[in-house]
C-alpha positions in Angstrom: 5.7 -3.6 5.9 5.8 -3.1 2.1 2.4 -2.5 0.7 2.0 -3.8 -2.8 -1.6 -4.9 -3.2 -4.4 -2.5 -4.1 -6.5 -3.1 -1.0 -3.6 -2.1 1.3 -2.8 1.0 -0.7 -6.5 1.9 -0.8 -6.7 1.7 3.0 -3.6 3.8 3.3 -4.8 6.5 1.0 -8.3 6.6 2.5 -7.0 6.9 6.1 -4.2 9.3 5.4 -4.7 13.0 6.1 -1.2 14.6 6.3 1.3 14.1 3.5 4.9 15.5 3.2 6.2 15.8 -0.3 10.0 15.6 -0.1 11.5 17.2 -3.2 8.4 19.2 -4.1 9.1 21.7 -6.9 7.8 25.2 -7.7 8.2 24.4 -11.4 4.9 23.4 -13.0 6.7 21.1 -15.5 8.0 18.9 -12.8 6.2 15.7 -11.7 6.7 16.6 -8.0 4.8 19.9 -8.6 2.0 18.2 -10.4 1.6 15.5 -7.7 1.7 18.1 -4.9 -1.0 20.1 -6.6 -3.1 16.9 -7.2 -2.8 15.9 -3.5 -3.9 19.4 -2.4 -6.8 19.3 -4.7 -7.7 15.8 -3.4 -8.1 17.3 0.0 -5.0 16.1 1.8 -3.1 18.5 4.2 0.1 18.7 2.1 3.5 19.9 3.4 6.1 20.6 0.7 9.6 19.8 1.9 12.3 21.6 -0.1 15.0 23.6 1.8 15.6 25.8 -1.3 12.0 27.2 -1.3 9.8 29.2 1.0 6.4 28.6 -0.7 5.1 26.1 -3.2 1.5 26.1 -4.4 0.6 28.5 -1.6 2.0 26.2 1.1 4.9 27.1 3.2 7.9 24.9 2.5 9.9 23.3 5.3 13.6 22.1 5.2 12.7 19.0 7.2 9.8 16.5 7.3 7.3 17.7 9.9 6.4 15.5 12.8 3.3 13.2 12.5 3.0 12.7 8.8 0.8 9.9 7.6 2.7 9.6 4.3 6.1 10.9 3.3 6.0 11.0 -0.5 9.6 11.0 -1.9 10.8 12.7 -5.1 14.5 12.3 -4.6 17.1 10.2 -6.4 17.6 6.7 -5.0 20.9 7.5 -3.4 19.3 10.2 -1.2 16.3 8.0 -0.1 18.0 6.3 2.8 18.6 9.7 4.4 14.9 10.6 3.8 13.8 7.4 5.4 15.9 8.0 8.5 14.4 11.5 8.7 10.9 10.1 8.3 11.6 7.6 11.1 12.8 10.4 13.4 9.7 12.5 12.5 7.3 9.7 13.5 5.9 9.1 10.0 3.6 6.2 9.4 4.5 5.5 5.7 7.2 6.2 3.2 6.0 6.3 -0.4 8.8 6.1 -3.0 7.7 7.5 -6.3 8.6 5.7 -9.6 12.4 5.7 -10.1 13.2 6.7 -6.5 13.1 3.3 -4.8 16.2 2.1 -2.9 16.2 -1.5 -1.6 18.2 -0.6 1.6 15.7 2.2 2.3 12.7 0.0 1.8 14.2 -2.6 4.2 15.1 0.0 6.8 11.7 1.7 6.7 10.0 -1.7 7.1 12.3 -2.7 9.9 11.4 0.5 11.7 7.7 -0.3 11.5 6.8 2.1 8.7 4.6 1.0 5.9 6.3 1.3 2.5 5.1 1.8 -1.0 7.9 1.6 -3.6 8.0 2.4 -7.3 4.4 3.6 -7.6 3.0 7.1 -8.3 0.7 8.2 -5.5 -1.3 10.3 -8.0 -1.8 7.4 -10.4 -2.7 5.0 -7.5 -5.2 7.6 -6.1 -6.9 7.9 -9.4 -6.9 4.2 -10.4 -8.3 3.2 -7.0 -10.9 6.0 -7.3 -10.2 7.3 -3.8 -12.8 9.9 -2.9 -11.7 13.5 -2.6 -12.0 14.9 1.0 
């Protein structure tokens, strides 16, 4: 189901514990690095997913989405998002969050059909801050 209203997004962010950041970057100037750092500092258990890296912000990187993620936060270009959604489904993720500029209508539809919650074209860091979600 696509989550668009603040109440649904608040419930998601308050209940989530484990977040995979697909496309996390070791480069501080990249948005994916900044958001990964923010989520760690907010107290989430964060799993950077980037097959080209071994460590980002002190966290081991994985080449694939780990099983049992509450949120899969996607920093990939829209044409790659359907593949990320299929991987998230196989990994048993609960939600796919497509950052600003990454949304893909087919991926949104597929994730929702598979029973995942979906947030599209929103920044998880901005939503967390605007909704004043308490740090863990």
